N, C-alpha and C positions, 0 to 999 in steps of 0.2 A: 424315210423321206430322202430324195436324191440330193446330191451335192448341189446340182444346178438350182433346184427349187429353193433350197435353204440359202443359197448364195444371194438370190434375189429378195429374200425376205427382209434384209436389213439394208438401209441406205448407207453410203459412205459420205461423211461430212468432211470435206477438204477445206481446211483453212491454209491454203498454200498455193503452189504453182502448177503449171500445166503438166509437168511430169507425173505428178500424183494423179491428176485427173485422167490422163491417158492410161497409166498403169492399171488403174482400177476399172475404167470404162471399157477397155479392150477385153476385160475378163467377163463382161456382161453385168457388172455391178452398177446400180443406179447411183450417180454421183451428184451431190449437192455442193456447190462452191459457195463459200462465204468469204467475202473480201470487203475492204473498206472503200472501194471505188467501183462505181458501175461501169467504168470505162476499161477495166482490165481485159486484155485480149482473151484470157482463159475462159471468160464468160461465153464466148462464141464457139467453143469447142463442141463438136457433135456429141461428146461424151458427158457434157455438163447438162444434166436434166433439170436442175433447179438452181436458182441463184438467190443468195441472201445478202443484202446490203448491210454492212456492219458500221456502227460508229467507230471512231478511232479507238483501238484497243489499249493505247498508251494514255491518251489524254481524256478519254471518256469510257473507262473500263466498265463501270457499273452499267451504263446503257448498253454496251456491247454484250455483256453477259446476259442481260435481260432479253435482248433480241434472240440470242442463241437458245436460251431456255424456252422462249415462246415457240421457237421452231421445234425444239425437242418435244414439247407437250403435244404437238399436232401429229407426231409419228406413231404408227401402230407398233413398230418394232424399234428398239434402240439403235440409232445410227452409230457407226464406228467413226471415231475422230482421228484425222490425220493432219499433222502439223509440220510446217517447214520454216518457222521463224521463231527466234528467241522470245520475242514479246508474247506471241501466241501461246507458247509452252508455259510461260510464267502465269499468264491469265488462267489457263485451264488448270494449272497446278494449284494456284491460290484458291480457286473455287471448285476444287475437284469433288467435294462432298455434294454440292448442288448438281454439278454436271453428271456425276456417276449415277444419279437417279434416273436420268433421261438418255445418257449416252454411254457407250463403251469407250472409256478413256484409259489408254495404256501408257503410263508414265512411271519412272522411278519415283522413290519417295521424295517429298518436297525438299528436305534438307540436302539430299544428294544433288538435286537439280540446282539448288542455289550454289552448292560447291562447284559445280561444273560451269555454270553460266558466269559467275563472278570469278574473274581470272585471278584475283588476289587470293580468294579462298581456294581456288583450284591449285594454286602453287603450294599452299600449305598442305592440302590433302595429298597431292602427288609426292611431296617430301615425306609425309608420314607413311604412305603406302609403298614407297620405294619405286615409283613409276619413272620410266626413262624420259624425263622432260628437261628442257633447257633450264639452266639456273635462272631463277626469277626472284626479284626483290620488289617490295612495295614501299617506296619512299613516302614520307609524310610531309616533306618540304622540298623546296628547290635545291637546297644545299645537299639534302640526302640523295637527290637524284644523281648528282655528280659523284657522291661517295659510292652509290650503288653501281654506277657505270664503271667506276674504277675497279670495283670488286668483280663484276662479271666480265670486264674487259671490253675494249673497243675492237671492232664496231659492235654496237649494242642496239637492241630493238626497244622502242617505246610503244606501249599499247595501253588502251583504256581497260579498266577492269570489266567494263561492260560496253558493248558496241554502241548502245543507244546514247552514251555520253558524248560520242563524237558525231552524232547525227543531228545536232542542233543547227539551225541556219547559220549561226555565227561561226561555228567550227567548220562547217561545210564550205563556207565562203573563203576560209583561210587555207585549208589543206585539201579540200575536196573529199570525195568518198574514199576514205582509207581505213583499213583494219589495223595498220601498224605503220610506224615510221622508223627509218634507219639512221642512227647517228654514228658517223665514222670517227668522230673525235669530239673533244669537249666543246669546240666552237659550234659544231653541228648540233650538239645537244642543246646548247644555249639558244640557238636559233629556233629549234623545234619547240622548246618549252615556252618561248615568247609567243608562239601562235596558239598555245593551249590555255585552258582555264588555270587559275592558280592551283599548284600542286597541293593535294591534301589527302593522299591515299586513293586518288581516282585514276592514277596512271601507274604502270609498272615498268620496270627496267628488266629486260630479259637478254640472256646470252643469245648471240646471233649464231645460227647454224649455217656455215658457209656452203655455197653451192647454188647452181642455177635453179630456176623455177621448175625445171623438168625433174628435179629430185624430190618433188612433193608427191605424196600418195594419199588417197583417202580410203578408209576401211569402213564399209557399210554393213551393218548386221541387224538381225532381229533376234532377241533372246526372250523366250517365253517366261512366264512367272515361275516355272519350276527350274529355271536356269539352263534350259536346253537351247543350244544355238540352232535356230531353225534354218538359217541361211546366211551367207556372207559373201561379199564381193570386194576385191581390191581394184581401185581405179587409179590410173596414172595421169597426173596433170601435165599435159604437154605445154600448155600456156595458161597464164592466169590474168585476170583483170579485176582491179588495177594490177599492174605488173609487180612482181616480187612479194606482195602481201595481199593478194586478192583471192577470189574464188576461181575455180577452174572454168575456163571458157572453151577449151579444146582438150578433151580427155579421152582415154581409151581403157579398155579392160586389160588387166595383166594378171598373171599368176605370180604372186610374191609371197611365198610361204613365210619369209622372215617378217614382213610387215604384219601378216595375219597373226603370227605367234605373239608378237609384241602387243598387239591390240587386244587379242583375246585374253592374254595374261593380265593386262591392266583391268579389263572389265570383270574378270573373275575376282581380282583383289577387291574390287568395289562392290561385289555382289550385285552387279548391274542387271536390270531387266528392261525390256522394251527396245525401241529403235535407238541405234547409236550411229553417229557419223563422226569418225575420228580422223583428224588431220595430222599427217606425219611428214617429216622431212628427213632425208638421208644425208648424213654428214659427208661432204665431198671428199674429205681426206681419210676419215676413219671407217666410213661405210656403216656407221651405227645409225639406226632408225630412232628418231626422237618423236615423241608425241607432243604436238603443239596444242591441240584442243580436243576435247571430247564433247560433242554436241548431241543433246538428247532430242534430236529432230531429224527429219529427212533432208537430204541435200538437194540443191536446185537441179543437180544432174543425176539424181537417183534413178531416173528411168533407165540409165545404163545397166543397172542391176537387172531390170526386167528383160532387157535385150539379151542378157547373158543367161537367161533361164532361171534367175533367182528374183522373183517378184516379191520384194519385201512387204509392200503394202498389202498384197494378197495374203501373205503369210500372217500378217498382223490381223487382217480381217477374219481369216479362218480360225485363228486362235481365239479371237474375241467371241465368236458365235459358236465355238465348240466343235468345229470341223477338224478332224484329224488329218493332217497333211504330212507327207514325208519330208525330212530335211532336204533342202535344195542345195545343189552344187552347181557352179558355173559350167556351162557347156564346153568352154574352152575355145569357142570360135571367136575370132577377132571382132570387136565391136567398138564403135566410137560415138562420142556425143559432141556436138558443136553448137555453141551460141555465136552465130556468125557476126552479129553486130558488135558484141563485146570483143570477139577475137580480132576484128578489124581495128578497133580502137587500141587493143593491146599491141597489134603489129606496129602501129604508128609510134607508140611509146617505146617499144623494143628497138625500133629503127633509130629513134632519137638518141638512145643511150648506146648504140652500137652493138646490140646483142642479136639482131635479126635483120636480114635483108629482105626486100620484097620477093626476090627469087626463092629464098629459103622458105618464106611463108607460103607461097603458092605451091611449091613442091612438097611441102609437108602434108598437104591433103592427098597427094598422089603416092608419096612414099609409104605412109602408114596404111596398113591393110584393115579391111573390115567395113561393114555397112555403117553409114553415118545416120544417127538420129539427130535431127535438128531441134533446137530449143523451141522455136516458134512454129515452123512449118512441118507438116507431116502429110504424105500423100493421101492417107485415109482421113485427114482432119485439116483441110486447107483454110477454113474460115479464120482461125486465129491470126494467120499471117496478114489477111486483109484488114482485120481489126487493128493489128499492131501498126500497119502502114497508115491507116486512117488516124490513129492516135498520134503518130509521129508528125503527120501533116498538120493536125490541129495544134500541136505543140510548137511547130515551126512558125505557123501563122501567128500564134500568140506572141512569140518572141519578136517576130518581125514588126508586129503592130506596136509593141512596147518600145522597140528601138525607134521607130518612126515618130511615135508620140513624144519621146524625149527630144528628138532632133528638131521638131517643129514647134516645141513649146517656147513661147515668147520669153 
């Protein structure tokens, strides 16, 4: 049987973003998108053949699992699952016995997943395995927070042990959508702690690695069940949103053997298999690369890998259905990825703190070389941009209506 015919035999179930949909769809694979909202712009991609509306995977996990299992029972061949969010990874891991009967689910063992997703557990694991990570402490009280900060030194970073802890409406209204906060001194730390829930092992204090956001790199790879590295790519974050502690919004492919060595060595020590997305930062003074996070999922800008000739979702797909494919190496051609909306917001905040001018922002698009893949728009897939614009208009009208309603209320 030819590779093409076998490739079409199994569908891809994407519980994730547009990059995964396009990376798989452009290879001729039938993609089913499963999301918690019917308004997501990814639904309108030409590469999305089916759509499954899910209940909330966090607040109504059992119902969401049943919807997915119901979809799986209808398929003639096992779909291959692709994930790009922490909550989705946890759901599929907790119910992997049920899902494995109907889907190809490629995940590390559950205990290792918990060690990676829970940042407190990851700190202990990294210390035990000798991984190059910033010094991290998990205080159990407010007083211990200040003791931990004194030990790691100021400035220090405050993080939740799990991102979902800071995604509650109360916390979002106080600090916004943040992955971490920087405390430059004890007064800063006291102010930050006052905005967070009572400390009880839910936050950690971490050594700050000095340097600009452009010192961040991501390492993306897929390792099969035999431990063979099927492909890997290093991406360079030129800017992030939110700034300083956010995800990449303007990134490019780079050849960084030092970053690759550090990350592959860490994965080898963990006996890791599956997809890995490792966030690193290079110390501005020493040049040492530190691992900040190891995420067992795809990155939002993982399509950059496909642009470089290393289509990690395709490698996972072929591995799952038993198609032998050669190990992939980047082509070496310059490639870039841009989420323009997020990058524009990032520019405004960088300007506010004096780290970027409007001129520098504009010229950065010209100065950097390589083709740009946009997060929302693609010449071969234009409808998601129209859908995103419509969603933005509806959101604006909703906010305007709420504002007027408050103003005219007697």
